[in-house]
C-alpha positions as CSV (number, residue, x, y, z in Angstrom):
1,M,37.5,-27.5,16.1
2,N,39.2,-25.0,18.4
3,I,41.4,-27.2,20.5
4,N,42.8,-24.3,22.6
5,K,39.2,-23.2,23.4
6,Y,38.3,-26.6,24.8
7,F,41.5,-26.9,26.8
8,S,40.9,-23.4,28.3
9,F,37.4,-24.6,29.2
10,A,38.8,-27.8,30.8
11,K,41.3,-25.7,32.7
12,N,38.5,-23.5,34.1
13,I,36.5,-26.6,35.1
14,S,39.6,-28.1,36.8
15,Q,39.5,-25.3,39.4
16,Y,36.4,-26.9,40.9
17,S,38.5,-30.0,41.8
18,C,38.7,-30.9,45.4
19,F,41.8,-32.5,46.7
20,C,43.8,-32.7,49.9
21,G,46.1,-29.8,48.8
22,D,49.5,-31.4,49.3
23,K,52.3,-31.1,46.8
24,T,51.3,-34.2,44.9
25,S,47.7,-33.0,44.4
26,R,46.4,-32.1,41.0
27,H,43.4,-30.1,39.7
28,T,41.9,-32.1,36.7
29,G,39.2,-31.0,34.4
30,C,37.5,-32.8,31.5
31,V,35.3,-31.6,28.7
32,I,33.4,-33.9,26.2
33,I,32.3,-32.3,23.0
34,H,30.3,-33.5,20.0
35,K,29.9,-31.5,16.8
36,N,31.6,-28.5,18.5
37,R,29.1,-28.5,21.3
38,V,29.9,-29.2,24.9
39,I,28.1,-32.4,26.0
40,S,29.5,-32.7,29.5
41,V,32.2,-31.6,31.9
42,G,33.8,-33.2,35.0
43,Y,36.4,-32.6,37.6
44,N,38.1,-34.8,40.1
45,T,36.5,-35.1,43.5
46,N,37.0,-37.0,46.8
47,K,33.5,-38.4,46.5
48,E,33.4,-42.1,45.6
49,H,31.3,-43.5,42.8
50,P,30.4,-47.1,41.9
51,M,31.4,-46.6,38.3
52,Q,34.9,-45.5,39.3
53,K,35.1,-48.5,41.6
54,K,34.1,-50.8,38.7
55,Y,36.7,-49.4,36.4
56,N,39.5,-49.2,39.0
57,K,39.8,-52.9,38.7
58,E,41.5,-52.1,35.3
59,R,44.2,-50.5,37.3
60,G,44.8,-53.6,39.4
61,F,43.3,-52.1,42.5
62,N,41.6,-54.1,45.2
63,T,38.6,-51.8,45.0
64,D,37.3,-52.9,48.4
65,N,40.4,-51.6,50.2
66,C,41.0,-48.3,48.4
67,I,39.3,-45.0,47.9
68,N,37.5,-45.0,44.6
69,S,37.4,-41.2,44.3
70,L,35.8,-39.9,41.1
71,H,38.2,-38.8,38.3
72,A,37.4,-35.9,36.0
73,E,36.9,-38.1,33.0
74,M,34.6,-40.5,34.8
75,A,32.6,-37.6,36.2
76,A,32.1,-36.2,32.6
77,I,31.1,-39.7,31.3
78,I,28.6,-40.1,34.1
79,K,27.1,-36.7,33.4
80,S,26.8,-37.5,29.7
81,D,24.5,-40.4,30.3
82,G,21.3,-40.0,28.3
83,Y,22.8,-38.4,25.3
84,N,21.9,-40.3,22.2
85,I,24.8,-39.4,19.9
86,D,27.5,-41.1,17.8
87,W,30.1,-41.4,20.5
88,S,32.8,-42.3,17.9
89,K,32.5,-38.6,16.8
90,A,32.8,-37.2,20.3
91,T,36.1,-35.7,21.5
92,I,37.4,-35.5,25.1
93,F,39.8,-33.0,26.5
94,V,41.6,-33.5,29.8
95,Y,43.6,-30.8,31.6
96,R,45.7,-31.3,34.7
97,E,47.5,-28.7,36.8
98,R,49.7,-29.1,39.9
99,A,49.0,-27.3,43.1
100,N,51.8,-24.8,42.1
101,G,49.9,-23.9,39.0
102,K,52.2,-25.8,36.5
103,C,50.7,-28.2,34.0
104,A,50.9,-31.9,34.6
105,M,50.6,-35.0,32.5
106,A,46.8,-35.6,32.1
107,R,46.8,-38.8,30.1
108,P,43.8,-40.8,31.4
109,C,44.6,-43.6,33.7
110,K,43.7,-47.2,32.7
111,A,40.4,-47.1,34.4
112,C,39.3,-43.9,32.7
113,M,40.7,-44.9,29.4
114,K,38.6,-48.1,29.5
115,A,35.5,-46.1,30.4
116,I,36.1,-43.7,27.6
117,T,36.7,-46.4,25.0
118,D,33.8,-48.5,26.3
119,R,31.6,-45.4,25.6
120,G,32.8,-45.5,22.0
121,I,35.1,-42.5,22.0
122,R,38.0,-43.1,19.6
123,L,41.6,-43.0,20.9
124,D,42.6,-40.3,18.4
125,H,39.8,-38.2,19.9
126,I,41.3,-38.1,23.4
127,Y,43.4,-35.0,24.0
128,Y,45.3,-34.3,27.1
129,T,48.0,-31.9,28.5
130,N,51.5,-32.8,29.2
131,E,54.1,-31.3,31.6
132,K,55.0,-28.6,29.1
133,G,51.5,-27.3,28.9
134,E,51.2,-28.7,25.3
135,Y,48.5,-31.1,24.3
136,E,49.0,-34.7,23.1
137,V,46.6,-37.2,21.5
138,C,46.2,-40.8,22.3
139,E,47.2,-43.3,19.6
């Protein structure tokens, strides 16, 4: 598995992100692969989605009083619906970049982590970037 290739792909996908453009905003891209084949991609968006709302409860949000904008990981999971694969063998890559072009911590939030593991993707198959531009793996 070429980890750098998939992070590069996730970085490219992240550029489609829409956000308000302030200093705290992040571009986030996600790629799900299975048997070295891309299954799905996603990026963060200001659009709301019921699945994000459902899982935001994991974050302790009052989901009726907050914006349930779609995270990159959740978007990729939603787009992967219909694939009949062994999800325990799938791998997910998450890349996040600040508005200034520097890498940012991309560990999935509690909501996305729950959606990922509910799908059956193993923790040691979740890769994400850190502030140094290196990748880490969930354990």
